[in-house]
C-alpha positions in Angstrom: 22.9 -72.7 143.3 20.5 -74.1 140.7 22.8 -76.9 139.5 23.5 -78.1 143.0 19.8 -78.3 143.7 19.6 -81.0 141.0 22.2 -83.1 142.9 20.0 -83.1 146.0 16.9 -83.8 144.0 18.5 -86.7 142.1 19.7 -88.4 145.3 16.2 -88.3 146.7 14.7 -89.7 143.4 17.3 -92.5 143.2 15.3 -95.6 144.0 16.3 -99.0 142.5 13.9 -100.5 139.9 12.9 -103.3 142.1 9.4 -104.7 142.2 7.6 -107.7 143.6 6.4 -110.6 141.5 2.8 -110.2 140.2 2.2 -113.9 140.5 4.3 -115.2 143.4 3.3 -118.8 142.8 4.8 -118.7 139.3 7.9 -117.2 140.8 8.1 -120.0 143.4 7.8 -122.7 140.7 10.6 -121.1 138.7 12.9 -121.0 141.7 12.1 -124.6 142.7 12.8 -125.8 139.2 16.2 -124.0 139.4 17.0 -126.0 142.5 16.5 -123.3 145.1 15.2 -124.0 148.6 14.2 -121.8 151.5 17.0 -121.3 154.1 16.9 -120.7 157.8 13.2 -120.5 158.1 10.3 -122.8 159.2 8.0 -121.2 156.6 7.6 -122.6 153.1 8.9 -120.9 150.0 5.3 -120.2 149.0 4.6 -118.5 152.3 7.8 -116.5 152.2 7.1 -115.2 148.7 3.5 -114.4 149.6 4.3 -112.4 152.7 7.2 -110.7 150.8 4.9 -109.6 147.9 2.2 -108.5 150.3 4.8 -106.2 152.0 5.8 -104.9 148.6 2.2 -104.0 147.9 2.4 -101.3 150.6 3.2 -97.8 149.5 6.8 -96.8 149.7 8.2 -100.3 150.2 10.8 -101.6 147.9 12.8 -104.8 147.3 16.6 -105.2 147.4 18.4 -108.5 146.8 21.9 -109.7 147.4 23.6 -112.9 146.2 26.6 -115.1 147.2 28.1 -117.9 145.2 30.8 -120.5 145.6 30.7 -120.4 149.4 31.5 -123.3 151.7 29.7 -122.0 154.7 26.0 -121.2 154.8 26.4 -118.5 157.5 29.2 -116.8 155.6 27.1 -117.0 152.4 24.2 -115.3 154.1 26.4 -112.5 155.3 28.0 -112.1 151.9 24.5 -111.9 150.4 23.5 -109.3 152.9 26.6 -107.2 152.2 26.0 -107.5 148.5 22.4 -106.3 148.9 23.8 -103.1 150.4 26.3 -102.7 147.6 23.6 -103.3 145.0 21.4 -100.6 146.5 24.3 -98.1 146.6 25.3 -98.9 143.0 21.8 -98.4 141.8 21.6 -95.0 143.5 25.1 -94.2 142.5 24.6 -94.9 138.8 21.5 -92.6 138.9 23.4 -89.9 140.6 26.5 -90.0 138.4 24.5 -90.2 135.1 22.0 -87.5 136.1 24.2 -84.8 137.7 27.8 -85.3 136.7 27.6 -83.0 133.7 25.8 -80.4 135.7 28.4 -80.6 138.5 31.2 -80.0 135.9 29.2 -77.3 134.2 29.3 -75.3 137.5 33.0 -75.2 137.2 33.8 -78.0 139.6 36.7 -80.3 138.7 36.4 -84.0 138.0 38.6 -84.8 141.0 36.2 -82.8 143.3 33.2 -84.7 141.9 34.9 -88.1 142.3 35.8 -87.2 145.8 32.3 -86.3 146.7 30.8 -89.3 144.8 33.2 -91.9 146.5 32.5 -90.5 149.9 28.8 -90.5 149.3 28.8 -94.2 148.2 30.8 -95.3 151.2 28.7 -93.4 153.7 25.4 -94.6 152.1 26.5 -98.2 152.3 26.9 -97.8 156.0 23.6 -95.9 156.5 21.5 -98.2 154.4 22.7 -101.4 156.0 20.6 -100.7 159.1 17.5 -99.9 157.0 17.3 -103.2 155.0 14.8 -105.5 156.6 15.5 -109.2 156.0 12.6 -111.0 154.3 13.9 -114.5 153.4 16.9 -116.3 151.9 17.1 -119.0 149.3 19.9 -121.5 148.9 21.0 -124.2 146.4 24.0 -126.5 146.2 26.2 -126.6 143.2 27.8 -129.6 141.6 31.0 -128.8 143.4 29.2 -128.9 146.8 29.5 -125.2 147.3 26.5 -123.1 148.1 24.8 -120.3 146.2 22.5 -118.0 148.2 20.0 -115.2 147.4 18.7 -113.0 150.1 15.6 -110.7 149.8 15.2 -107.5 151.8 12.6 -104.9 152.2 13.4 -101.2 152.5 11.0 -98.4 153.5 11.4 -95.3 151.3 11.1 -92.9 154.2 14.0 -94.6 156.0 16.0 -95.0 152.8 15.5 -91.3 152.0 16.8 -90.3 155.4 19.8 -92.6 155.0 20.5 -91.0 151.5 20.2 -87.5 152.9 22.4 -88.2 155.9 25.1 -89.7 153.6 24.8 -86.8 151.2 25.2 -84.2 153.9 28.1 -86.0 155.5 29.8 -86.3 152.1 29.1 -82.7 151.4 30.8 -81.5 154.5 34.0 -82.8 153.0 33.7 -80.5 150.0 33.6 -76.7 149.6 30.0 -77.0 148.3 28.8 -78.3 151.6 26.5 -75.5 152.5 25.0 -75.3 149.0 24.1 -79.0 148.9 22.8 -79.0 152.5 20.5 -76.1 151.8 19.2 -77.7 148.6 18.5 -81.0 150.5 16.6 -79.1 153.2 14.7 -77.2 150.6 13.6 -80.4 148.8 12.5 -82.0 152.1 10.5 -78.9 153.0 8.6 -79.1 149.7 7.5 -82.6 150.6 9.3 -84.3 147.7 8.0 -87.7 146.8 10.4 -90.1 145.0 9.4 -91.5 141.6 8.3 -95.1 141.5 9.0 -97.5 138.6 6.3 -99.8 137.3 6.5 -103.5 138.2 8.0 -105.6 135.5 
């Protein structure tokens, strides 16, 4: 089904618009002025940013970030930031998917309830799948006037691994709908063609 092929293609193309800082020293100065410090690491903020940006310079490597605010415990804050990084990734992919293919899905005669069921299942499954693919890079922390902490964690994700996670989540979600075989066939067809995700330019 031609329309369903677009769904598979859109999921494969759905990469968040994250990019590394072109001048990490400038970025470090900005974060320091804002009161941020490196957390849970013996390396300096400069070193953390440098290594992070070097990793982002490799083909197919992307950045995902997660934040936590108003937390009393640093360990809890770090976990919240990690969870939010997964959510941020899924929401980026999900917005792309919904905006790109919802109208095509409905044009094929599928109900809104059917699409919403598929979409919700896909997001839930992708969050579980991508959690294991995010590689921690470093975490920043700062203390608010109320004594609570704000944390920001940076992660790296490899496109090959992320693509497999998206496809696995898609196929599992598809099995719950009557369009399962159509979507699974379209995904396999896209993979066989050696599809390469689009990349966004660094800001």
